[in-house]
C-alpha positions in Angstrom: 43.2 3.9 -42.4 41.0 6.7 -43.6 38.7 4.4 -45.5 38.3 2.1 -42.5 37.4 5.1 -40.3 34.7 6.2 -42.8 33.2 2.7 -42.9 33.2 2.4 -39.1 31.4 5.8 -38.8 28.9 4.9 -41.4 28.1 1.6 -39.7 27.7 3.4 -36.4 25.3 5.9 -37.8 23.3 3.2 -39.5 23.1 1.2 -36.3 22.0 4.3 -34.4 19.4 5.1 -37.0 18.0 1.6 -36.7 17.3 2.0 -33.0 13.7 2.4 -32.0 12.4 5.9 -31.2 9.4 6.4 -29.0 6.7 9.0 -30.0 5.9 10.0 -26.4 6.4 13.6 -25.4 6.6 15.8 -22.3 3.0 16.8 -23.0 2.0 13.2 -22.3 3.7 13.3 -18.9 1.9 16.6 -18.1 -1.5 15.2 -19.3 -1.1 12.1 -17.0 -0.3 14.3 -14.0 -3.3 16.5 -14.7 -5.7 13.7 -15.2 -4.7 11.8 -12.0 -4.8 14.9 -9.9 -1.6 13.8 -8.2 0.4 15.8 -5.6 2.9 18.3 -6.9 5.9 16.4 -5.7 4.9 13.4 -7.8 4.5 15.6 -10.9 8.0 17.1 -10.3 9.3 13.5 -10.0 7.8 12.6 -13.3 9.2 15.6 -15.1 12.7 15.0 -13.7 12.4 11.4 -14.9 11.4 12.6 -18.3 14.5 14.7 -18.5 16.6 11.7 -17.6 14.8 9.6 -20.2 15.5 12.2 -23.0 19.2 12.4 -21.9 19.7 8.7 -21.7 20.6 6.9 -25.0 18.7 3.8 -26.1 20.6 0.7 -25.1 22.5 -1.1 -28.0 24.3 -4.3 -28.4 27.5 -2.4 -27.6 26.3 -2.0 -24.0 27.6 -4.9 -21.8 24.2 -5.5 -20.1 22.4 -5.5 -23.5 24.8 -7.2 -25.8 22.6 -10.3 -26.1 19.2 -8.5 -26.4 18.5 -6.6 -29.6 15.9 -3.8 -29.5 16.0 -2.9 -33.2 12.9 -4.9 -34.1 10.8 -3.0 -31.6 8.4 -0.7 -33.5 8.5 2.0 -30.8 7.1 4.8 -32.9 3.9 2.9 -33.5 3.2 2.3 -29.8 0.5 4.6 -28.3 -0.5 5.6 -24.7 -3.9 4.5 -23.5 -6.5 7.2 -23.8 -6.8 9.2 -20.6 -10.6 9.6 -21.2 -11.3 6.0 -22.1 -14.1 4.0 -20.6 -13.6 1.0 -18.5 -12.7 -2.4 -20.1 -15.6 -4.2 -21.8 -14.6 -7.6 -20.2 -13.5 -8.6 -16.8 -10.1 -10.1 -16.2 -10.2 -13.9 -16.3 -11.8 -15.6 -13.2 -8.7 -17.6 -12.4 -6.8 -14.4 -11.7 -9.3 -13.5 -8.9 -8.7 -16.7 -7.0 -6.2 -17.0 -4.1 -2.8 -18.5 -5.0 -1.6 -18.8 -1.4 -4.0 -20.7 0.8 -7.8 -20.6 0.5 -8.2 -17.0 1.7 -6.4 -13.8 1.2 -6.1 -10.6 3.2 -6.6 -8.4 0.2 -7.3 -8.4 -3.5 -6.6 -5.8 -6.1 -7.4 -6.4 -9.8 -6.4 -3.7 -12.3 -7.9 -4.3 -15.8 -6.5 -2.1 -18.6 -5.5 0.6 -16.1 -8.9 0.7 -14.3 -9.4 -0.8 -10.8 -11.8 -3.7 -11.4 -11.9 -5.1 -7.8 -10.4 -4.0 -4.6 -10.7 -5.4 -1.1 -8.8 -5.4 2.2 -9.7 -7.2 5.4 -11.2 -4.7 7.9 -8.8 -5.8 10.7 -5.8 -4.9 8.4 -7.3 -1.5 7.7 -7.6 -0.9 11.5 -4.0 -1.8 12.0 -2.9 0.7 9.3 -2.1 -1.6 6.4 -2.4 0.2 3.1 -3.1 -1.9 0.0 -4.4 0.0 -3.0 -3.6 1.1 -6.6 -0.7 3.5 -7.1 -2.8 6.6 -8.2 -5.0 6.3 -5.1 -2.0 5.8 -2.8 -0.2 8.9 -4.1 -3.4 11.0 -3.7 -4.6 9.7 -0.3 -1.4 8.5 1.3 1.2 10.8 -0.3 3.4 11.2 2.8 3.9 7.4 3.1 4.4 6.9 -0.6 6.9 9.8 -0.8 8.9 8.3 2.1 9.6 5.1 0.2 9.4 5.7 -3.6 12.7 5.9 -5.4 14.7 4.3 -2.5 15.6 1.3 -4.6 14.8 1.9 -8.3 15.9 5.2 -9.6 15.2 6.8 -13.0 19.0 7.0 -13.5 19.1 3.2 -13.5 18.3 3.1 -17.3 16.3 4.3 -20.2 13.3 2.2 -19.4 13.5 2.9 -15.6 13.2 6.6 -16.5 10.4 6.0 -19.0 8.2 4.1 -16.5 8.9 6.7 -13.7 7.7 9.5 -16.1 4.6 7.8 -17.5 3.4 5.2 -14.9 -0.2 5.6 -13.9 -1.0 1.9 -13.2 0.4 0.2 -10.2 0.2 -1.2 -6.7 1.2 0.2 -3.3 1.6 -1.9 -0.2 2.6 -0.6 3.2 2.7 -2.7 6.4 3.3 -0.6 9.5 5.8 -1.3 12.3 5.2 -4.5 14.2 2.1 -5.5 12.1 1.9 -9.1 11.0 -0.3 -9.8 7.9 -1.2 -13.4 8.3 -3.2 -13.8 5.1 -1.5 -12.9 1.8 -2.2 -9.8 -0.3 -2.8 -10.5 -4.0 -2.6 -8.0 -6.8 -3.2 -8.5 -10.6 -2.4 -6.2 -13.5 -4.3 -7.4 -16.6 -4.1 -5.9 -20.1 -5.0 -6.9 -23.6 -4.6 -5.8 -27.2 -1.6 -4.7 -29.4 -0.2 -1.4 -30.3 -0.5 0.0 -26.7 1.9 0.8 -24.0 1.6 0.1 -20.3 3.8 1.7 -17.6 3.6 0.4 -14.0 4.9 1.1 -10.5 4.8 -1.6 -7.8 6.0 -0.3 -4.4 6.0 -2.5 -1.3 7.3 -1.3 2.1 7.3 -3.6 5.2 8.3 -1.5 8.2 10.4 -2.4 11.2 9.3 -5.7 12.8 6.5 -6.3 10.3 5.7 -9.3 8.3 3.7 -10.0 5.1 3.2 -12.2 2.0 2.5 -10.4 -1.2 1.5 -12.1 -4.6 1.7 -10.0 -7.7 0.7 -11.2 -11.2 1.0 -9.4 -14.6 -0.8 -11.1 -17.4 -2.5 -10.6 -20.8 -3.7 -12.7 -23.8 -1.5 -12.9 -26.9 -2.5 -10.6 -29.7 -1.1 -9.6 -33.1 1.4 -6.8 -33.4 3.5 -5.4 -30.6 2.8 -3.9 -27.2 5.1 -2.4 -24.6 5.3 -2.8 -20.8 7.9 -0.9 -18.8 7.7 -1.1 -15.0 9.5 -0.7 -11.7 9.2 -3.0 -8.7 10.5 -1.5 -5.4 10.6 -3.8 -2.4 11.7 -2.4 1.0 12.1 -4.7 4.0 13.1 -2.7 7.0 15.0 -3.9 10.1 13.8 -7.2 11.7 11.0 -7.5 9.1 10.0 -10.4 6.8 8.5 -10.4 3.3 7.6 -13.3 1.0 7.1 -11.9 -2.5 5.6 -14.1 -5.3 5.8 -12.6 -8.8 4.3 -14.3 -11.8 4.7 -12.9 -15.3 2.5 -14.3 -18.1 2.2 -11.4 -20.5 1.0 -12.3 -24.0 3.7 -13.2 -26.5 3.3 -9.9 -28.4 4.6 -7.9 -25.4 8.0 -6.3 -25.1 8.7 -6.2 -21.4 11.3 -4.1 -19.6 11.5 -4.0 -15.8 13.8 -2.7 -13.1 13.2 -4.6 -9.8 15.1 -4.0 -6.6 14.8 -5.1 -3.0 16.5 -3.5 0.0 16.8 -5.8 3.1 17.5 -4.3 6.5 19.2 -5.7 9.6 18.1 -9.2 10.7 15.4 -9.3 8.1 14.4 -12.1 5.7 13.2 -11.8 2.1 11.9 -14.7 0.0 11.4 -13.9 -3.7 9.6 -16.5 -5.9 9.6 -15.6 -9.6 8.0 -17.3 -12.6 8.1 -16.1 -16.2 6.4 -17.7 -19.1 5.2 -14.9 -21.3 6.3 -12.0 -23.6 8.0 -11.8 -27.0 11.0 -10.2 -25.3 11.9 -9.5 -21.7 14.8 -7.6 -20.2 14.6 -7.6 -16.4 17.1 -6.2 -14.0 16.5 -7.9 -10.6 18.7 -6.8 -7.7 18.8 -7.5 -4.0 20.7 -5.2 -1.7 21.5 -6.8 1.6 22.1 -3.6 3.5 21.6 -4.8 7.1 23.8 -7.0 9.1 22.3 -10.5 9.5 20.0 -10.1 6.6 18.9 -13.1 4.4 17.6 -13.2 0.9 16.4 -16.2 -1.1 15.3 -16.2 -4.7 13.7 -19.1 -6.7 13.3 -18.3 -10.4 11.4 -20.3 -13.1 11.1 -19.6 -16.8 9.9 -21.6 -19.8 10.2 -20.3 -23.4 9.0 -21.5 -26.8 8.5 -20.1 -30.3 10.6 -17.0 -30.8 10.5 -15.8 -27.2 13.6 -14.1 -25.8 13.9 -13.7 -22.0 16.9 -11.9 -20.5 17.2 -11.8 -16.7 20.0 -9.9 -15.0 20.3 -10.7 -11.3 22.5 -9.0 -8.7 23.2 -9.9 -5.1 24.8 -7.0 -3.3 26.2 -7.9 0.1 26.7 -4.5 1.6 26.8 -5.7 5.3 28.5 -8.4 7.3 26.9 -11.8 8.3 24.4 -11.7 5.4 23.2 -14.7 3.3 21.8 -14.9 -0.2 20.6 -18.0 -2.1 19.6 -17.6 -5.8 18.4 -20.5 -8.0 17.1 -20.0 -11.5 15.9 -22.8 -13.7 14.6 -22.7 -17.2 13.5 -24.8 -20.2 13.5 -23.8 -23.8 11.7 -25.0 -26.9 11.4 -23.9 -30.6 13.6 -21.0 -31.6 13.5 -19.4 -28.2 16.5 -18.0 -26.3 17.2 -17.3 -22.6 19.9 -15.1 -21.1 20.8 -15.1 -17.4 23.5 -12.9 -16.1 24.2 -13.2 -12.4 26.6 -11.4 -10.1 27.4 -11.7 -6.4 29.0 -8.5 -5.1 30.6 -8.4 -1.6 31.5 -5.0 -0.4 34.7 -4.2 1.7 34.0 -5.1 5.3 31.1 -7.4 4.5 32.7 -10.3 6.3 31.1 -13.6 7.0 29.1 -13.3 3.8 27.5 -16.5 2.5 26.4 -16.1 -1.1 25.2 -18.7 -3.6 23.8 -18.5 -7.2 23.0 -21.1 -9.8 21.3 -21.3 -13.2 20.2 -24.6 -14.8 18.9 -24.8 -18.3 17.2 -27.6 -20.2 17.3 -27.2 -24.0 14.4 -29.1 -25.6 15.0 -28.3 -29.3 18.0 -27.9 -31.6 17.3 -24.3 -32.4 16.8 -23.1 -28.8 19.7 -21.4 -27.0 20.5 -20.6 -23.4 23.3 -18.2 -22.3 24.3 -18.5 -18.6 26.8 -16.1 -17.2 27.5 -16.2 -13.4 29.9 -13.8 -11.8 31.6 -12.9 -8.5 33.1 -9.6 -7.3 34.5 -10.1 -3.8 36.2 -7.3 -1.9 36.2 -9.0 1.6 38.5 -11.8 2.7 36.3 -13.9 5.1 33.4 -15.1 2.9 31.9 -18.1 1.3 30.6 -17.5 -2.2 29.8 -20.1 -4.8 28.1 -20.2 -8.2 27.3 -22.6 -11.0 25.6 -22.7 -14.4 24.6 -25.6 -16.7 23.1 -25.9 -20.1 22.1 -29.3 -21.4 19.6 -31.4 -23.4 17.1 -33.8 -22.1 18.7 -37.1 -20.9 17.7 -39.7 -23.4 18.5 -42.5 -21.1 15.9 -41.3 -18.7 13.4 -41.1 -21.6 14.3 -44.6 -22.8 13.9 -46.0 -19.3 10.3 -44.6 -19.0 9.5 -45.7 -22.5 10.7 -49.2 -21.7 8.0 -49.2 -18.9 5.3 -48.6 -21.5 5.2 -44.7 -21.4 4.8 -42.9 -24.8 7.7 -40.6 -25.6 5.8 -37.3 -25.2 4.6 -38.4 -21.8 8.1 -39.6 -20.8 9.7 -36.2 -21.9 7.0 -34.3 -19.9 7.9 -36.4 -16.8 11.6 -35.7 -17.2 11.0 -32.0 -17.6 8.8 -32.1 -14.5 11.6 -33.7 -12.6 14.0 -31.1 -13.8 11.9 -28.3 -12.3 11.1 -30.2 -9.1 14.0 -28.6 -7.0 12.4 -25.2 -7.8 8.9 -26.4 -6.9 10.2 -27.8 -3.6 11.4 -24.3 -2.7 7.9 -22.9 -3.2 5.8 -23.4 -0.1 2.5 -22.4 -1.8 0.4 -25.1 -3.5 -1.5 -22.7 -5.7 1.7 -21.2 -7.1 3.2 -24.6 -7.7 0.0 -25.7 -9.5 0.0 -22.6 -11.7 3.7 -23.2 -12.7 3.1 -26.9 -13.3 0.1 -26.1 -15.5 2.4 -23.7 -17.5 4.9 -26.6 -18.0 2.2 -28.9 -19.4 0.9 -26.1 -21.8 4.4 -25.3 -23.0 5.2 -29.0 -23.6 2.1 -29.1 -25.8 
């Protein structure tokens, strides 16, 4: 018994020593606060988040939420913060990122290139009606009262190590506020573009749609692939107040050298609707916590997720549907395809609180494995504490149907083209849920590129 105890302790210490350790310090937090000339309340928030970060252990494979995602290969100590005195980027973000994805016009455009605002525009009539659409640093400085009202209402630094890290160090981000009763007919579009290896990027995206308001918001995060490693840690906070409506399109195409960690959470008020369209094709490794809190009676949330991995990519999405009020509806569908040695993890949970009667919850994850070394883990779950509900879930992992391929080949189609068509058909239910042609075309292009 004594020898076993010694071996176990030794292994635990060895595993702990192998965990990545960041080189960031409290001085970095203070330097960011001083450089951005932010209000005192935000600096206090940063410093409190830093304390939480230092007190929170790095996730390990022993943590239930992380048992399929190994952080040990991350060279955290070699990652640097961008220089606070650096000049603007030498090159503009790619032209395609400036183009509208929803319709032919947009109500506003914000492009942030390597932490610097490259382009910003908001329709004059939206400004007159009180809509705020700007980068996070400007919002905190010029609209501090509004930012302070909403920040931290959904994602908190206590949610995890990386949530605390991004809260402490974020100086890149987007803030959207739609006042009460205002309908934003044309979509708002933001882009965060970064490049290079060895750097770290921390972002904050905060969207608040007030009572009776309505908006469509498209957010993209992208970079080219480089050698080495880079880090992105970010928070996405989405607040949809009573009788409000938000359509949120999120596209992630970071380069395949990026280690990506996000905490994303939406709070939905009474009689409100929320439509979340999500696409992920990039990064070396992703761990994303994506939660919807249906806090208002009669609220509705819909999520349509798409991912496609190849090479050594590892994408881990953890979704949560919290039904905290009666007569609420949620509908989550995630679909993914995998090639090479890649791996996907999806963990989903529908939670129904006591008293949340007449809940209607649905979640499903479908995976198509396109090579023998690829792997998909699909783990749905239910936790129901009310007795008058309808909750269903499903998960599938399978290979491409060779009968379908053979049929197409028998009609004269080469095998590669036949397989592409089958994969396109697999993703079609997701595409049909996306009402925006530009988004569908972007995702279909990603399928073609991944298929080679």
